[in-house]
C-alpha positions in Angstrom: 21.5 16.5 56.3 24.5 14.2 55.3 22.9 10.8 55.6 20.4 12.2 51.9 23.8 12.2 49.6 25.2 9.2 51.0 21.8 6.8 50.7 21.3 8.1 47.5 24.7 7.1 46.1 25.1 4.0 48.1 21.2 3.2 46.5 22.7 3.6 42.8 25.8 1.2 43.6 23.7 -1.5 44.6 20.9 -0.9 41.6 24.1 -1.3 39.0 25.7 -4.3 40.8 22.7 -6.8 42.7 19.4 -8.4 41.4 16.3 -7.6 42.2 15.9 -9.2 45.9 18.9 -8.6 47.1 18.6 -4.6 46.2 15.1 -5.4 47.9 17.2 -6.8 50.7 19.6 -4.0 50.9 16.8 -1.1 51.1 15.7 -3.5 54.3 19.3 -3.8 55.7 19.2 0.3 55.5 16.0 1.6 56.8 16.7 -0.8 59.8 20.4 0.1 60.4 20.6 3.9 59.0 19.4 6.5 62.2 17.2 9.2 61.5 19.2 12.5 61.0 17.9 13.7 64.4 19.9 10.4 66.1 23.1 12.7 65.9 25.1 9.4 64.5 27.0 8.7 61.1 27.6 5.9 60.0 29.5 6.0 56.4 28.0 4.2 53.1 30.8 1.3 53.5 28.4 -0.3 55.9 25.8 -1.1 53.4 25.1 -4.5 53.0 22.4 -7.4 52.2 23.4 -9.7 55.4 22.9 -9.3 58.7 25.8 -9.6 61.0 26.2 -12.5 62.4 25.6 -12.9 65.8 27.8 -15.9 68.0 26.0 -17.5 71.2 28.4 -16.6 73.5 27.8 -13.1 73.8 25.1 -10.6 72.3 27.9 -8.9 70.4 28.0 -9.7 66.6 30.4 -8.8 63.9 30.8 -8.4 59.6 33.5 -8.6 57.9 34.5 -6.1 54.5 37.4 -7.2 52.1 39.1 -9.7 51.7 40.7 -11.5 54.7 44.6 -11.3 54.3 44.4 -7.6 52.2 45.1 -4.3 53.5 41.5 -3.6 53.2 40.0 -6.3 55.5 38.3 -4.7 58.3 36.0 -6.8 61.1 32.9 -4.3 62.3 31.1 -4.7 65.9 27.8 -4.9 66.0 24.9 -4.8 69.3 21.1 -5.3 68.5 20.8 -1.5 68.0 23.7 -0.9 65.4 27.2 -0.4 65.0 29.5 -0.3 67.9 33.0 0.4 68.9 34.8 -2.6 70.5 37.4 0.1 72.0 34.7 2.1 73.5 31.0 0.8 73.4 31.7 -2.9 75.0 32.4 -2.6 78.7 35.4 -4.2 80.2 33.4 -5.5 83.4 31.1 -8.4 82.6 29.7 -8.6 86.1 28.7 -6.6 88.9 31.1 -8.1 91.0 33.7 -7.2 89.2 35.6 -10.6 88.9 34.7 -11.7 85.6 36.0 -9.1 82.6 35.2 -9.0 78.9 37.8 -9.7 76.2 37.9 -8.9 72.5 39.5 -11.8 70.5 41.4 -10.2 67.7 44.0 -13.5 66.9 42.7 -16.6 67.5 45.2 -19.5 68.2 47.3 -21.5 65.9 46.8 -18.6 63.4 50.0 -16.1 62.1 48.2 -12.8 61.1 48.8 -10.3 63.7 45.1 -8.8 63.7 44.0 -5.9 66.2 41.1 -3.5 66.7 42.1 -0.3 65.2 42.2 2.8 67.1 42.4 5.2 65.1 39.5 4.4 62.4 35.6 4.9 62.8 34.5 2.7 64.9 37.9 0.7 65.8 36.8 -2.3 63.3 40.1 -4.8 63.6 42.7 -4.7 61.0 45.9 -6.3 59.7 48.8 -5.0 61.6 51.5 -3.2 59.2 54.9 -2.8 59.8 57.6 -1.6 57.4 55.1 -1.4 54.3 54.1 -4.7 54.8 51.3 -7.3 56.6 52.6 -8.7 59.8 52.6 -11.8 60.5 53.9 -14.3 63.4 56.5 -16.7 62.7 56.2 -19.8 63.5 58.3 -21.5 66.3 58.8 -25.4 65.8 56.8 -27.3 66.6 54.6 -24.9 67.4 52.1 -23.2 64.4 51.7 -19.2 65.3 50.6 -18.2 68.4 49.7 -20.2 71.2 46.6 -18.6 72.7 43.5 -16.6 72.1 45.6 -13.2 72.2 43.1 -10.1 72.4 42.2 -7.0 74.2 40.5 -5.6 77.3 37.8 -3.4 75.8 37.3 0.5 77.7 41.6 -0.1 78.7 44.5 2.5 76.9 48.1 2.0 77.9 48.9 5.9 78.0 51.1 7.1 75.9 51.5 9.8 77.7 52.3 8.8 81.3 55.2 6.8 82.4 54.2 3.6 83.9 54.9 3.2 87.6 56.3 -0.6 87.1 58.4 -0.1 83.6 59.3 3.1 83.7 57.9 4.1 79.9 54.6 5.3 78.7 52.1 3.2 77.5 51.9 2.2 73.7 48.5 3.6 73.0 46.6 0.7 72.6 44.6 -1.1 74.3 45.9 -3.6 77.2 46.3 -6.9 75.7 45.2 -10.4 77.1 46.7 -13.6 76.1 43.7 -16.3 77.1 45.2 -19.8 77.7 42.0 -21.7 78.2 41.5 -24.8 75.7 39.3 -23.4 72.6 40.2 -22.4 69.8 38.8 -18.7 69.8 37.3 -17.5 66.2 38.3 -13.5 65.5 35.6 -11.4 66.9 34.6 -13.3 69.5 33.9 -11.9 72.8 34.2 -13.6 76.0 34.1 -13.5 80.1 37.8 -13.9 81.5 39.0 -14.1 85.1 42.7 -12.4 85.6 45.4 -15.2 86.3 48.6 -12.7 86.2 50.6 -10.0 84.3 53.6 -9.7 82.8 54.8 -6.1 81.7 56.9 -5.8 78.6 59.0 -3.5 76.8 58.5 -3.3 73.1 60.3 -0.6 71.0 60.6 1.4 74.2 57.0 1.4 75.3 55.0 -0.2 78.2 52.9 -3.4 76.7 51.3 -5.6 79.4 50.0 -8.5 78.7 47.7 -9.9 80.5 47.0 -14.1 81.4 43.4 -15.1 81.6 41.3 -17.6 81.1 37.4 -18.0 79.3 35.5 -18.9 82.1 33.3 -21.6 80.5 36.6 -23.3 79.3 36.7 -26.7 81.4 40.4 -26.1 83.5 38.5 -22.5 84.4 37.1 -23.8 87.9 41.0 -25.4 88.2 43.1 -22.1 88.1 43.4 -19.1 89.9 46.5 -17.9 89.2 49.4 -18.3 86.8 51.1 -20.8 89.2 48.8 -22.9 88.6 48.7 -23.0 84.6 50.7 -25.9 84.5 48.9 -27.9 87.2 45.7 -27.3 85.8 46.8 -28.6 82.6 48.5 -31.7 83.4 45.4 -33.2 85.7 43.4 -32.8 82.2 45.6 -34.7 80.2 45.7 -37.7 82.8 
């Protein structure tokens, strides 16, 4: 029964803030995306919008944002054809039946500085900017480079367990999804869901916790057919430049 008062409050907010055509579009959106009470799902009123989520050409998942980029309130939510989803739980980790390709969620596009991450504590696990010591996190530039040198993201349905010691590092996990460094030639977009093949792994220790970094490449990248291992990354890049 919780949907009734939430919808009423949301409609009053729209009546006072948008025009008639926008309100009509908002009502259509509300009817389409909010399930009936018997559906046993709950989506908070903040998902109301009179703009449909954007679906990229590279996958069947779309994203829609709330708040202002670079602010503490900015969030990027994920959708599929049926409604809001969690990029942490609802996107499968494997992208093919043979389990040779994996899905990866891009959190930080190459050459950008804002430290974005999937929130593992909020409903629907949106992407948000990380905090440290009370401030929004940004990665410093290391000349001659700018920001992150790769597309940085995470594997859905993965988790570094904070209650179990890793067999390699001997330390417990950092309680986050497994990180991916996508080293292809394309500059991705935040919220992209891409298919990748794994090239290698690097086990790091971050503030006393295990923090694995998985090297991978977009299977549609121009260099993907030339690279099957981290040892081949430099050679393939040189051939491409030549």
